[in-house]
C-alpha positions as YAML, in Angstrom:
chain: A
units: angstrom
residues:
- id: 1
  name: MET
  ca: [-54.40, -79.22, -58.46]
- id: 2
  name: SER
  ca: [-57.49, -77.26, -59.36]
- id: 3
  name: GLU
  ca: [-58.75, -74.81, -56.80]
- id: 4
  name: PRO
  ca: [-61.60, -76.06, -54.44]
- id: 5
  name: TRP
  ca: [-64.99, -74.98, -55.98]
- id: 6
  name: LEU
  ca: [-66.87, -75.64, -52.69]
- id: 7
  name: SER
  ca: [-66.33, -73.73, -49.46]
- id: 8
  name: ILE
  ca: [-68.01, -74.35, -46.09]
- id: 9
  name: VAL
  ca: [-67.83, -71.32, -43.79]
- id: 10
  name: GLY
  ca: [-68.77, -71.84, -40.12]
- id: 11
  name: ILE
  ca: [-70.47, -68.76, -38.60]
- id: 12
  name: GLY
  ca: [-71.00, -67.99, -34.96]
- id: 13
  name: GLU
  ca: [-73.54, -66.07, -32.81]
- id: 14
  name: ASP
  ca: [-71.49, -62.85, -33.79]
- id: 15
  name: GLY
  ca: [-72.58, -63.40, -37.75]
- id: 16
  name: LEU
  ca: [-70.72, -61.84, -40.31]
- id: 17
  name: GLU
  ca: [-68.64, -59.55, -38.28]
- id: 18
  name: GLY
  ca: [-66.94, -62.78, -36.75]
- id: 19
  name: LEU
  ca: [-65.60, -63.93, -40.19]
- id: 20
  name: SER
  ca: [-62.07, -64.18, -40.76]
- id: 21
  name: ALA
  ca: [-60.68, -62.00, -43.99]
- id: 22
  name: ALA
  ca: [-60.21, -65.75, -45.79]
- id: 23
  name: ALA
  ca: [-64.04, -66.52, -44.91]
- id: 24
  name: ARG
  ca: [-65.11, -63.32, -46.13]
- id: 25
  name: THR
  ca: [-63.34, -63.71, -49.54]
- id: 26
  name: LEU
  ca: [-64.69, -66.87, -50.18]
- id: 27
  name: LEU
  ca: [-68.34, -65.82, -49.13]
- id: 28
  name: GLU
  ca: [-67.71, -62.64, -51.54]
- id: 29
  name: ARG
  ca: [-66.74, -64.79, -54.37]
- id: 30
  name: ALA
  ca: [-69.43, -67.41, -54.18]
- id: 31
  name: GLU
  ca: [-71.82, -67.52, -57.08]
- id: 32
  name: VAL
  ca: [-74.27, -69.82, -55.09]
- id: 33
  name: ILE
  ca: [-74.71, -69.54, -51.33]
- id: 34
  name: ILE
  ca: [-76.47, -72.16, -49.25]
- id: 35
  name: GLY
  ca: [-77.49, -72.05, -45.59]
- id: 36
  name: GLY
  ca: [-80.19, -72.19, -43.16]
- id: 37
  name: GLU
  ca: [-82.77, -69.27, -43.14]
- id: 38
  name: ARG
  ca: [-80.88, -67.80, -40.03]
- id: 39
  name: HIS
  ca: [-77.76, -67.64, -42.12]
- id: 40
  name: LEU
  ca: [-79.00, -66.30, -45.29]
- id: 41
  name: ALA
  ca: [-80.84, -63.54, -43.71]
- id: 42
  name: LEU
  ca: [-77.64, -62.09, -42.35]
- id: 43
  name: LEU
  ca: [-76.78, -61.41, -46.15]
- id: 44
  name: PRO
  ca: [-77.44, -58.23, -48.12]
- id: 45
  name: ASP
  ca: [-79.60, -59.04, -51.18]
- id: 46
  name: ASP
  ca: [-77.09, -58.59, -54.14]
- id: 47
  name: GLY
  ca: [-78.88, -60.83, -56.62]
- id: 48
  name: ARG
  ca: [-76.81, -63.95, -56.07]
- id: 49
  name: GLU
  ca: [-78.44, -67.35, -56.12]
- id: 50
  name: ARG
  ca: [-79.59, -68.48, -52.42]
- id: 51
  name: LEU
  ca: [-80.66, -72.03, -51.44]
- id: 52
  name: THR
  ca: [-82.06, -73.19, -48.06]
- id: 53
  name: TRP
  ca: [-81.44, -76.33, -46.71]
- id: 54
  name: PRO
  ca: [-83.91, -78.88, -47.77]
- id: 55
  name: SER
  ca: [-85.30, -81.63, -45.71]
- id: 56
  name: PRO
  ca: [-84.25, -84.58, -46.25]
- id: 57
  name: LEU
  ca: [-80.46, -82.93, -45.98]
- id: 58
  name: HIS
  ca: [-79.51, -85.77, -48.52]
- id: 59
  name: ASP
  ca: [-81.13, -83.70, -51.20]
- id: 60
  name: LEU
  ca: [-78.73, -81.09, -50.56]
- id: 61
  name: VAL
  ca: [-75.64, -83.33, -51.27]
- id: 62
  name: ALA
  ca: [-76.99, -84.17, -54.63]
- id: 63
  name: GLU
  ca: [-77.82, -80.56, -55.34]
- id: 64
  name: ILE
  ca: [-74.33, -79.46, -54.27]
- id: 65
  name: GLY
  ca: [-72.72, -82.29, -56.51]
- id: 66
  name: ARG
  ca: [-74.63, -80.77, -59.54]
- id: 67
  name: ARG
  ca: [-73.31, -77.60, -58.98]
- id: 68
  name: ARG
  ca: [-69.72, -78.65, -59.67]
- id: 69
  name: GLY
  ca: [-67.98, -75.90, -61.74]
- id: 70
  name: GLN
  ca: [-69.56, -73.00, -59.73]
- id: 71
  name: ARG
  ca: [-68.17, -71.13, -56.62]
- id: 72
  name: VAL
  ca: [-70.51, -72.49, -53.96]
- id: 73
  name: CYS
  ca: [-70.41, -71.54, -50.32]
- id: 74
  name: VAL
  ca: [-72.25, -73.29, -47.81]
- id: 75
  name: LEU
  ca: [-72.92, -71.41, -44.56]
- id: 76
  name: ALA
  ca: [-73.01, -73.53, -41.31]
- id: 77
  name: THR
  ca: [-73.16, -73.00, -37.49]
- id: 78
  name: GLY
  ca: [-69.78, -73.05, -35.53]
- id: 79
  name: ASP
  ca: [-67.47, -75.85, -36.52]
- id: 80
  name: PRO
  ca: [-69.06, -77.51, -39.57]
- id: 81
  name: MET
  ca: [-66.90, -80.86, -39.01]
- id: 82
  name: HIS
  ca: [-68.11, -81.35, -35.52]
- id: 83
  name: TYR
  ca: [-71.58, -82.73, -36.01]
- id: 84
  name: GLY
  ca: [-72.04, -80.40, -38.98]
- id: 85
  name: ILE
  ca: [-72.65, -80.24, -42.61]
- id: 86
  name: GLY
  ca: [-69.04, -80.42, -43.30]
- id: 87
  name: VAL
  ca: [-68.96, -84.23, -42.10]
- id: 88
  name: THR
  ca: [-72.00, -84.83, -44.26]
- id: 89
  name: LEU
  ca: [-70.31, -83.38, -47.31]
- id: 90
  name: ALA
  ca: [-66.91, -84.98, -46.82]
- id: 91
  name: ARG
  ca: [-68.41, -88.43, -46.86]
- id: 92
  name: GLU
  ca: [-69.87, -87.77, -50.32]
- id: 93
  name: LEU
  ca: [-67.23, -85.43, -51.87]
- id: 94
  name: PRO
  ca: [-63.31, -85.14, -52.43]
- id: 95
  name: ALA
  ca: [-61.56, -83.41, -49.79]
- id: 96
  name: GLU
  ca: [-59.63, -81.64, -52.48]
- id: 97
  name: ASP
  ca: [-62.97, -80.12, -53.99]
- id: 98
  name: MET
  ca: [-63.80, -78.09, -50.83]
- id: 99
  name: VAL
  ca: [-61.98, -75.80, -48.26]
- id: 100
  name: VAL
  ca: [-63.47, -75.47, -44.66]
- id: 101
  name: ILE
  ca: [-63.11, -72.47, -42.55]
- id: 102
  name: PRO
  ca: [-64.58, -73.15, -39.02]
- id: 103
  name: ALA
  ca: [-65.72, -70.89, -36.20]
- id: 104
  name: PRO
  ca: [-65.37, -71.84, -32.60]
- id: 105
  name: SER
  ca: [-67.48, -74.77, -31.90]
- id: 106
  name: ALA
  ca: [-69.95, -74.63, -29.17]
- id: 107
  name: PHE
  ca: [-68.13, -77.26, -27.24]
- id: 108
  name: ALA
  ca: [-65.09, -74.97, -27.35]
- id: 109
  name: LEU
  ca: [-67.10, -71.96, -26.16]
- id: 110
  name: ALA
  ca: [-68.89, -74.00, -23.50]
- id: 111
  name: CYS
  ca: [-65.34, -75.27, -22.09]
- id: 112
  name: ALA
  ca: [-64.06, -71.50, -21.97]
- id: 113
  name: ARG
  ca: [-67.28, -70.20, -20.20]
- id: 114
  name: LEU
  ca: [-67.03, -73.17, -17.67]
- id: 115
  name: GLY
  ca: [-63.54, -73.66, -17.04]
- id: 116
  name: TRP
  ca: [-63.71, -77.11, -18.22]
- id: 117
  name: SER
  ca: [-60.96, -78.90, -19.79]
- id: 118
  name: ARG
  ca: [-61.97, -79.83, -23.23]
- id: 119
  name: ALA
  ca: [-59.92, -83.35, -23.07]
- id: 120
  name: GLU
  ca: [-61.70, -84.47, -20.23]
- id: 121
  name: VAL
  ca: [-65.26, -83.83, -21.32]
- id: 122
  name: ASP
  ca: [-67.75, -86.29, -23.24]
- id: 123
  name: THR
  ca: [-69.49, -84.43, -25.88]
- id: 124
  name: LEU
  ca: [-72.52, -85.57, -27.63]
- id: 125
  name: THR
  ca: [-75.39, -84.23, -29.84]
- id: 126
  name: LEU
  ca: [-79.07, -85.06, -29.49]
- id: 127
  name: HIS
  ca: [-80.11, -83.02, -32.30]
- id: 128
  name: GLY
  ca: [-82.48, -85.29, -34.44]
- id: 129
  name: ARG
  ca: [-81.36, -88.16, -32.32]
- id: 130
  name: PRO
  ca: [-82.80, -90.36, -29.53]
- id: 131
  name: LEU
  ca: [-82.53, -89.36, -25.88]
- id: 132
  name: ALA
  ca: [-81.52, -92.53, -25.09]
- id: 133
  name: GLY
  ca: [-77.76, -91.89, -26.68]
- id: 134
  name: LEU
  ca: [-77.27, -89.79, -23.58]
- id: 135
  name: PHE
  ca: [-77.60, -93.09, -21.28]
- id: 136
  name: ALA
  ca: [-74.28, -94.57, -22.40]
- id: 137
  name: HIS
  ca: [-72.47, -91.28, -21.13]
- id: 138
  name: LEU
  ca: [-73.92, -91.57, -17.56]
- id: 139
  name: THR
  ca: [-71.29, -92.42, -14.82]
- id: 140
  name: PRO
  ca: [-70.75, -90.63, -11.53]
- id: 141
  name: GLY
  ca: [-68.35, -87.72, -12.08]
- id: 142
  name: ALA
  ca: [-68.43, -87.49, -15.82]
- id: 143
  name: ARG
  ca: [-68.91, -83.86, -17.45]
- id: 144
  name: LEU
  ca: [-71.23, -83.78, -20.23]
- id: 145
  name: LEU
  ca: [-71.74, -81.00, -23.18]
- id: 146
  name: ILE
  ca: [-74.79, -81.75, -25.33]
- id: 147
  name: LEU
  ca: [-75.99, -80.24, -28.36]
- id: 148
  name: THR
  ca: [-79.58, -80.04, -27.91]
- id: 149
  name: GLU
  ca: [-82.68, -80.53, -30.09]
- id: 150
  name: ASP
  ca: [-84.45, -77.34, -29.02]
- id: 151
  name: GLY
  ca: [-85.46, -75.09, -26.08]
- id: 152
  name: ALA
  ca: [-87.67, -78.08, -24.59]
- id: 153
  name: ALA
  ca: [-84.82, -80.44, -24.72]
- id: 154
  name: PRO
  ca: [-82.91, -79.56, -21.24]
- id: 155
  name: ALA
  ca: [-86.26, -80.54, -19.57]
- id: 156
  name: ALA
  ca: [-86.54, -83.70, -20.98]
- id: 157
  name: ILE
  ca: [-82.94, -84.33, -20.27]
- id: 158
  name: ALA
  ca: [-83.37, -83.20, -16.60]
- id: 159
  name: ARG
  ca: [-86.28, -85.89, -16.34]
- id: 160
  name: ALA
  ca: [-84.18, -88.52, -17.77]
- id: 161
  name: LEU
  ca: [-81.28, -87.84, -15.62]
- id: 162
  name: THR
  ca: [-83.47, -87.79, -12.51]
- id: 163
  name: GLU
  ca: [-85.17, -91.04, -13.43]
- id: 164
  name: ARG
  ca: [-81.93, -92.70, -13.61]
- id: 165
  name: GLY
  ca: [-80.43, -91.61, -10.43]
- id: 166
  name: TYR
  ca: [-78.67, -88.31, -11.35]
- id: 167
  name: GLY
  ca: [-81.21, -86.03, -10.00]
- id: 168
  name: PRO
  ca: [-78.39, -84.03, -7.99]
- id: 169
  name: SER
  ca: [-76.64, -83.25, -11.32]
- id: 170
  name: PRO
  ca: [-76.05, -79.65, -11.61]
- id: 171
  name: MET
  ca: [-77.03, -78.36, -15.20]
- id: 172
  name: VAL
  ca: [-76.14, -75.37, -17.23]
- id: 173
  name: VAL
  ca: [-77.72, -74.17, -20.36]
- id: 174
  name: LEU
  ca: [-75.34, -71.63, -22.43]
- id: 175
  name: GLU
  ca: [-77.73, -69.70, -24.75]
- id: 176
  name: HIS
  ca: [-76.37, -68.04, -27.87]
- id: 177
  name: MET
  ca: [-72.81, -68.17, -27.14]
- id: 178
  name: GLY
  ca: [-70.48, -65.66, -28.59]
- id: 179
  name: GLY
  ca: [-73.11, -63.28, -29.70]
- id: 180
  name: PRO
  ca: [-74.94, -60.31, -27.90]
- id: 181
  name: GLN
  ca: [-77.86, -62.50, -26.60]
- id: 182
  name: GLU
  ca: [-75.67, -64.81, -24.89]
- id: 183
  name: ASN
  ca: [-77.19, -65.99, -21.46]
- id: 184
  name: GLN
  ca: [-76.50, -68.62, -18.78]
- id: 185
  name: ILE
  ca: [-79.26, -70.68, -16.93]
- id: 186
  name: ASP
  ca: [-78.15, -72.47, -14.01]
- id: 187
  name: GLY
  ca: [-79.96, -75.26, -12.23]
- id: 188
  name: MET
  ca: [-80.25, -78.80, -10.80]
- id: 189
  name: ALA
  ca: [-81.72, -81.86, -12.72]
- id: 190
  name: ALA
  ca: [-84.14, -82.94, -9.94]
- id: 191
  name: ALA
  ca: [-85.44, -79.12, -9.74]
- id: 192
  name: TRP
  ca: [-85.41, -78.10, -13.45]
- id: 193
  name: GLY
  ca: [-89.10, -78.86, -13.93]
- id: 194
  name: ASP
  ca: [-90.47, -77.82, -17.39]
- id: 195
  name: ARG
  ca: [-88.58, -74.58, -17.65]
- id: 196
  name: ARG
  ca: [-87.96, -73.89, -21.53]
- id: 197
  name: VAL
  ca: [-84.94, -72.17, -22.91]
- id: 198
  name: ALA
  ca: [-83.93, -70.60, -26.15]
- id: 199
  name: ASP
  ca: [-83.89, -73.15, -28.73]
- id: 200
  name: PHE
  ca: [-80.24, -72.20, -29.77]
- id: 201
  name: ASN
  ca: [-78.56, -73.53, -26.79]
- id: 202
  name: THR
  ca: [-75.62, -76.11, -25.42]
- id: 203
  name: LEU
  ca: [-76.44, -78.05, -22.11]
- id: 204
  name: ALA
  ca: [-73.75, -78.78, -19.82]
- id: 205
  name: VAL
  ca: [-74.02, -81.61, -17.01]
- id: 206
  name: ASP
  ca: [-71.82, -82.28, -14.28]
- id: 207
  name: CYS
  ca: [-73.06, -85.92, -13.23]
- id: 208
  name: ARG
  ca: [-73.64, -86.48, -9.73]
- id: 209
  name: ALA
  ca: [-75.50, -89.60, -8.69]
- id: 210
  name: GLU
  ca: [-77.41, -90.72, -5.69]
- id: 211
  name: GLY
  ca: [-77.87, -94.07, -4.19]
- id: 212
  name: GLY
  ca: [-79.12, -96.68, -6.59]
- id: 213
  name: ALA
  ca: [-78.22, -94.67, -9.84]
- id: 214
  name: MET
  ca: [-77.58, -96.51, -12.73]
- id: 215
  name: ALA
  ca: [-73.99, -96.90, -13.99]
- id: 216
  name: TRP
  ca: [-72.56, -99.33, -16.48]
- id: 217
  name: SER
  ca: [-68.96, -100.11, -17.34]
- id: 218
  name: SER
  ca: [-68.19, -99.59, -20.90]
- id: 219
  name: LEU
  ca: [-65.84, -102.67, -20.62]
- id: 220
  name: ALA
  ca: [-67.41, -106.20, -21.74]
- id: 221
  name: GLY
  ca: [-69.04, -108.25, -19.31]
- id: 222
  name: LEU
  ca: [-72.12, -106.22, -17.87]
- id: 223
  name: ASP
  ca: [-74.15, -108.14, -15.07]
- id: 224
  name: ASP
  ca: [-76.77, -110.17, -16.89]
- id: 225
  name: ASP
  ca: [-79.44, -108.09, -14.90]
- id: 226
  name: ALA
  ca: [-78.57, -105.37, -17.09]
- id: 227
  name: PHE
  ca: [-80.43, -106.96, -19.93]
- id: 228
  name: GLU
  ca: [-84.26, -107.98, -20.11]
- id: 229
  name: HIS
  ca: [-84.21, -111.48, -21.39]
- id: 230
  name: ASP
  ca: [-86.17, -114.92, -21.55]
- id: 231
  name: GLY
  ca: [-83.12, -116.81, -20.86]
- id: 232
  name: GLN
  ca: [-81.53, -116.64, -24.31]
- id: 233
  name: LEU
  ca: [-78.66, -114.60, -23.04]
- id: 234
  name: THR
  ca: [-75.00, -114.87, -23.32]
- id: 235
  name: LYS
  ca: [-74.07, -115.04, -19.75]
- id: 236
  name: ARG
  ca: [-71.87, -112.32, -18.46]
- id: 237
  name: GLU
  ca: [-68.54, -114.31, -18.08]
- id: 238
  name: VAL
  ca: [-69.08, -115.89, -21.70]
- id: 239
  name: ARG
  ca: [-69.86, -112.61, -22.99]
- id: 240
  name: ALA
  ca: [-66.84, -110.95, -21.92]
- id: 241
  name: ILE
  ca: [-64.74, -113.72, -23.55]
- id: 242
  name: THR
  ca: [-66.64, -113.69, -26.54]
- id: 243
  name: LEU
  ca: [-66.24, -109.73, -26.87]
- id: 244
  name: ALA
  ca: [-62.60, -110.49, -26.36]
- id: 245
  name: ALA
  ca: [-62.52, -113.04, -29.33]
- id: 246
  name: LEU
  ca: [-64.47, -110.65, -31.87]
- id: 247
  name: ALA
  ca: [-61.72, -107.71, -30.92]
- id: 248
  name: PRO
  ca: [-63.94, -104.84, -31.86]
- id: 249
  name: LEU
  ca: [-62.06, -101.93, -33.56]
- id: 250
  name: PRO
  ca: [-63.44, -98.30, -33.62]
- id: 251
  name: GLY
  ca: [-65.99, -97.84, -36.53]
- id: 252
  name: GLU
  ca: [-66.39, -101.56, -37.27]
- id: 253
  name: MET
  ca: [-69.41, -103.28, -38.19]
- id: 254
  name: LEU
  ca: [-70.88, -106.37, -36.22]
- id: 255
  name: TRP
  ca: [-73.57, -108.97, -37.32]
- id: 256
  name: ASP
  ca: [-75.06, -110.45, -34.18]
- id: 257
  name: VAL
  ca: [-76.88, -113.41, -35.74]
- id: 258
  name: GLY
  ca: [-79.65, -115.05, -33.23]
- id: 259
  name: ALA
  ca: [-79.16, -112.25, -31.08]
- id: 260
  name: GLY
  ca: [-81.60, -113.28, -28.45]
- id: 261
  name: SER
  ca: [-81.56, -110.29, -26.11]
- id: 262
  name: GLY
  ca: [-78.94, -108.31, -28.16]
- id: 263
  name: ALA
  ca: [-76.50, -108.25, -25.41]
- id: 264
  name: VAL
  ca: [-73.15, -108.98, -27.54]
- id: 265
  name: ALA
  ca: [-74.29, -106.31, -30.16]
- id: 266
  name: ILE
  ca: [-74.91, -103.66, -27.32]
- id: 267
  name: GLU
  ca: [-71.70, -104.34, -25.46]
- id: 268
  name: TRP
  ca: [-69.92, -104.12, -28.80]
- id: 269
  name: LEU
  ca: [-71.49, -100.90, -29.46]
- id: 270
  name: ARG
  ca: [-70.80, -99.40, -25.97]
- id: 271
  name: ALA
  ca: [-67.07, -100.18, -26.58]
- id: 272
  name: ASP
  ca: [-66.88, -97.31, -28.74]
- id: 273
  name: ARG
  ca: [-69.36, -94.70, -30.02]
- id: 274
  name: ARG
  ca: [-68.01, -95.07, -33.63]
- id: 275
  name: ASN
  ca: [-68.96, -98.85, -33.72]
- id: 276
  name: ARG
  ca: [-71.94, -100.18, -35.72]
- id: 277
  name: ALA
  ca: [-73.93, -103.37, -35.27]
- id: 278
  name: ILE
  ca: [-76.81, -105.21, -36.44]
- id: 279
  name: ALA
  ca: [-79.05, -107.61, -34.54]
- id: 280
  name: ILE
  ca: [-80.67, -110.53, -36.26]
- id: 281
  name: GLU
  ca: [-83.53, -112.21, -34.61]
- id: 282
  name: ARG
  ca: [-86.23, -114.19, -35.84]
- id: 283
  name: GLN
  ca: [-88.66, -114.20, -32.43]
- id: 284
  name: GLU
  ca: [-90.87, -111.13, -32.37]
- id: 285
  name: ALA
  ca: [-90.99, -111.08, -28.43]
- id: 286
  name: ARG
  ca: [-87.13, -110.81, -28.37]
- id: 287
  name: LEU
  ca: [-86.87, -108.34, -31.10]
- id: 288
  name: ALA
  ca: [-88.81, -106.01, -28.63]
- id: 289
  name: ARG
  ca: [-86.45, -106.93, -25.92]
- id: 290
  name: ILE
  ca: [-83.37, -106.10, -28.09]
- id: 291
  name: GLU
  ca: [-84.82, -102.49, -28.80]
- id: 292
  name: GLN
  ca: [-85.76, -102.05, -25.11]
- id: 293
  name: ASN
  ca: [-82.21, -103.19, -23.83]
- id: 294
  name: ALA
  ca: [-80.35, -101.03, -26.53]
- id: 295
  name: HIS
  ca: [-82.71, -97.95, -25.44]
- id: 296
  name: ALA
  ca: [-81.89, -98.72, -21.74]
- id: 297
  name: LEU
  ca: [-78.16, -99.08, -22.43]
- id: 298
  name: GLY
  ca: [-77.82, -96.17, -24.34]
- id: 299
  name: VAL
  ca: [-77.15, -97.73, -27.82]
- id: 300
  name: PRO
  ca: [-80.43, -96.80, -29.92]
- id: 301
  name: GLN
  ca: [-78.54, -96.88, -33.05]
- id: 302
  name: LEU
  ca: [-78.53, -100.64, -33.04]
- id: 303
  name: ARG
  ca: [-80.03, -101.85, -36.15]
- id: 304
  name: ILE
  ca: [-82.36, -104.82, -35.57]
- id: 305
  name: VAL
  ca: [-83.29, -106.93, -38.20]
- id: 306
  name: ALA
  ca: [-86.50, -109.20, -37.97]
- id: 307
  name: GLY
  ca: [-86.00, -112.81, -39.63]
- id: 308
  name: ALA
  ca: [-84.28, -116.02, -39.80]
- id: 309
  name: ALA
  ca: [-80.77, -116.41, -41.10]
- id: 310
  name: PRO
  ca: [-79.30, -117.16, -43.47]
- id: 311
  name: ALA
  ca: [-82.18, -115.48, -45.61]
- id: 312
  name: ALA
  ca: [-82.17, -112.55, -43.45]
- id: 313
  name: LEU
  ca: [-78.52, -111.65, -44.15]
- id: 314
  name: ALA
  ca: [-79.22, -110.63, -47.41]
- id: 315
  name: ASP
  ca: [-78.21, -107.12, -48.36]
- id: 316
  name: LEU
  ca: [-77.20, -106.07, -44.85]
- id: 317
  name: ALA
  ca: [-73.88, -103.66, -44.88]
- id: 318
  name: ALA
  ca: [-70.85, -105.36, -44.83]
- id: 319
  name: PRO
  ca: [-69.52, -106.77, -41.59]
- id: 320
  name: ASP
  ca: [-66.23, -106.87, -40.10]
- id: 321
  name: ALA
  ca: [-66.97, -109.42, -37.43]
- id: 322
  name: ILE
  ca: [-69.87, -111.96, -36.88]
- id: 323
  name: PHE
  ca: [-71.06, -113.50, -33.86]
- id: 324
  name: ILE
  ca: [-73.26, -116.46, -34.25]
- id: 325
  name: GLY
  ca: [-75.37, -117.16, -30.89]
- id: 326
  name: GLY
  ca: [-78.02, -119.33, -31.97]
- id: 327
  name: GLY
  ca: [-79.14, -121.44, -34.88]
- id: 328
  name: ILE
  ca: [-75.93, -122.42, -36.19]
- id: 329
  name: THR
  ca: [-76.90, -125.93, -37.22]
- id: 330
  name: LYS
  ca: [-79.47, -124.59, -39.79]
- id: 331
  name: ASP
  ca: [-78.39, -125.25, -43.16]
- id: 332
  name: GLY
  ca: [-76.09, -122.79, -45.06]
- id: 333
  name: LEU
  ca: [-76.09, -120.44, -42.15]
- id: 334
  name: LEU
  ca: [-72.38, -120.79, -41.25]
- id: 335
  name: ASP
  ca: [-71.29, -120.75, -44.82]
- id: 336
  name: ALA
  ca: [-73.52, -117.58, -45.58]
- id: 337
  name: CYS
  ca: [-71.73, -115.89, -42.52]
- id: 338
  name: TRP
  ca: [-68.29, -116.90, -43.85]
- id: 339
  name: ARG
  ca: [-68.91, -115.75, -47.45]
- id: 340
  name: ALA
  ca: [-70.01, -112.35, -46.19]
- id: 341
  name: LEU
  ca: [-66.82, -111.77, -43.98]
- id: 342
  name: PRO
  ca: [-63.89, -110.00, -45.87]
- id: 343
  name: SER
  ca: [-60.34, -110.95, -45.73]
- id: 344
  name: GLY
  ca: [-59.13, -110.19, -42.04]
- id: 345
  name: GLY
  ca: [-62.89, -110.53, -40.72]
- id: 346
  name: ARG
  ca: [-63.54, -112.41, -37.65]
- id: 347
  name: LEU
  ca: [-66.16, -115.09, -36.87]
- id: 348
  name: VAL
  ca: [-67.00, -116.21, -33.39]
- id: 349
  name: ALA
  ca: [-69.53, -119.09, -32.53]
- id: 350
  name: ASN
  ca: [-71.01, -120.34, -29.39]
- id: 351
  name: VAL
  ca: [-72.61, -123.60, -28.90]
- id: 352
  name: VAL
  ca: [-74.16, -125.64, -25.95]
- id: 353
  name: THR
  ca: [-75.51, -128.64, -27.69]
- id: 354
  name: LEU
  ca: [-73.96, -131.84, -28.72]
- id: 355
  name: ALA
  ca: [-74.90, -131.20, -32.56]
- id: 356
  name: GLY
  ca: [-73.59, -127.69, -32.27]
- id: 357
  name: GLU
  ca: [-70.24, -128.87, -30.97]
- id: 358
  name: GLU
  ca: [-70.09, -131.54, -33.48]
- id: 359
  name: LEU
  ca: [-70.56, -129.03, -36.16]
- id: 360
  name: LEU
  ca: [-67.95, -126.81, -34.96]
- id: 361
  name: LEU
  ca: [-65.48, -129.65, -34.63]
- id: 362
  name: ARG
  ca: [-66.08, -130.41, -38.45]
- id: 363
  name: GLU
  ca: [-65.99, -126.81, -39.71]
- id: 364
  name: ARG
  ca: [-63.10, -125.86, -37.69]
- id: 365
  name: ALA
  ca: [-61.09, -128.61, -39.97]
- id: 366
  name: ARG
  ca: [-62.25, -126.41, -42.76]
- id: 367
  name: LEU
  ca: [-61.99, -122.78, -41.86]
- id: 368
  name: GLY
  ca: [-59.22, -123.14, -39.41]
- id: 369
  name: GLY
  ca: [-59.19, -120.97, -36.34]
- id: 370
  name: ARG
  ca: [-59.15, -122.34, -32.70]
- id: 371
  name: LEU
  ca: [-61.80, -123.98, -30.52]
- id: 372
  name: ARG
  ca: [-62.03, -123.60, -26.82]
- id: 373
  name: ARG
  ca: [-64.45, -124.86, -24.19]
- id: 374
  name: ILE
  ca: [-65.73, -122.25, -21.38]
- id: 375
  name: ALA
  ca: [-66.75, -123.85, -18.06]
- id: 376
  name: ILE
  ca: [-68.11, -121.31, -15.35]
- id: 377
  name: GLU
  ca: [-69.05, -122.03, -12.06]
- id: 378
  name: ARG
  ca: [-71.06, -119.59, -9.97]
- id: 379
  name: GLU
  ca: [-71.40, -119.51, -5.99]
- id: 380
  name: GLU
  ca: [-75.31, -120.04, -4.92]
- id: 381
  name: PRO
  ca: [-76.98, -120.70, -1.63]
- id: 382
  name: TRP
  ca: [-76.90, -124.43, -0.92]
- id: 383
  name: GLY
  ca: [-78.54, -126.09, 1.87]
- id: 384
  name: GLY
  ca: [-78.16, -123.09, 4.01]
- id: 385
  name: GLN
  ca: [-74.63, -122.59, 2.88]
- id: 386
  name: GLY
  ca: [-72.78, -121.68, -0.30]
- id: 387
  name: GLY
  ca: [-71.89, -124.12, -3.13]
- id: 388
  name: TRP
  ca: [-71.08, -124.01, -6.71]
- id: 389
  name: ARG
  ca: [-73.39, -124.41, -9.54]
- id: 390
  name: ALA
  ca: [-71.83, -125.11, -13.01]
- id: 391
  name: MET
  ca: [-73.23, -123.30, -15.78]
- id: 392
  name: ARG
  ca: [-73.78, -125.03, -19.09]
- id: 393
  name: ARG
  ca: [-70.33, -125.53, -20.82]
- id: 394
  name: VAL
  ca: [-69.98, -123.51, -23.98]
- id: 395
  name: THR
  ca: [-67.83, -124.39, -26.88]
- id: 396
  name: GLN
  ca: [-66.43, -121.67, -28.95]
- id: 397
  name: LEU
  ca: [-65.19, -121.35, -32.47]
- id: 398
  name: GLN
  ca: [-62.85, -118.24, -33.14]
- id: 399
  name: ALA
  ca: [-61.68, -118.15, -36.94]
- id: 400
  name: VAL
  ca: [-60.06, -115.32, -39.12]
- id: 401
  name: LYS
  ca: [-60.77, -115.21, -42.62]
- id: 402
  name: PRO
  ca: [-57.55, -115.39, -44.56]
...
């Protein structure tokens, strides 16, 4: 096996002095050094070629690929494989082409400073990502470590926490950890105000809720009131059964066809942060609601596609599972979905009309799978007393592609 030509070296706030002997050797041998301005400023001017991270970052990957055969060293902050450039490069280049030398991550340093168990902390990054990604992590008692966008981000996060009923949550900003300028700023979300901190910071939040705080389970079957909708909503009990039938696994892709409120796709994403989903919907008002629901429930990464299936399914990322919640009687829709699935892919379709049920009965004979009829009754006020009101029965097809 040939020697790796690409090295990725993590640097902490202690700069070059904190590098291990192995990291120093890789840096000294490099013919090309790539890093941010802060990283490159640490190096002596010795005539070697230097490149600053471009924008968009994808251009860097292509540039590094063209340098194959040279000794290239990429400098990164902390652990390059934890929300870092190492992850991006590992997606595009073979692992045998590179060697990674990490420095302690911001999360490891923060846990050491706060006395928090790393195994019991939720970690996320809001650097270059929507603030709404925070919302999926908000539960009473949760401890969060957040890589922030800049020095104004903790104030924005504090406002969001307060608005959602987590104003009593203690917050700790950890600035420049591991370096001579290291500093710690303590406060409470509700009293944080517009205070700005150093741009290079990590935020710790100990989530404490007041009465009426928003807290949603990560299990399938959120209350219907969690979603804005116009009635086109897979109801809570049916949704839980539907997600169980779809059987999401970490990192899988879902197509939610005829998404309505987007509830099924949103709960698919909430099941695991690595999951991916595309919601396909043709009605403009519903598209806006899907986006609103995804934001409110902490999954802004949901991709929303405007258009009518099957035409709108062209060129989408391949699915591992498909849910058809509406429009199944449209010519070619079911066939297009079935063709898109890989071997072992799952298809779940729900219908409430006679025409839809007739189609599922016919297609079950061709595709295989199993049918079930879901009948739910909910207790409601009735003549001054409680009574049972039946919801519309749902016929469901669950099939796995051979």
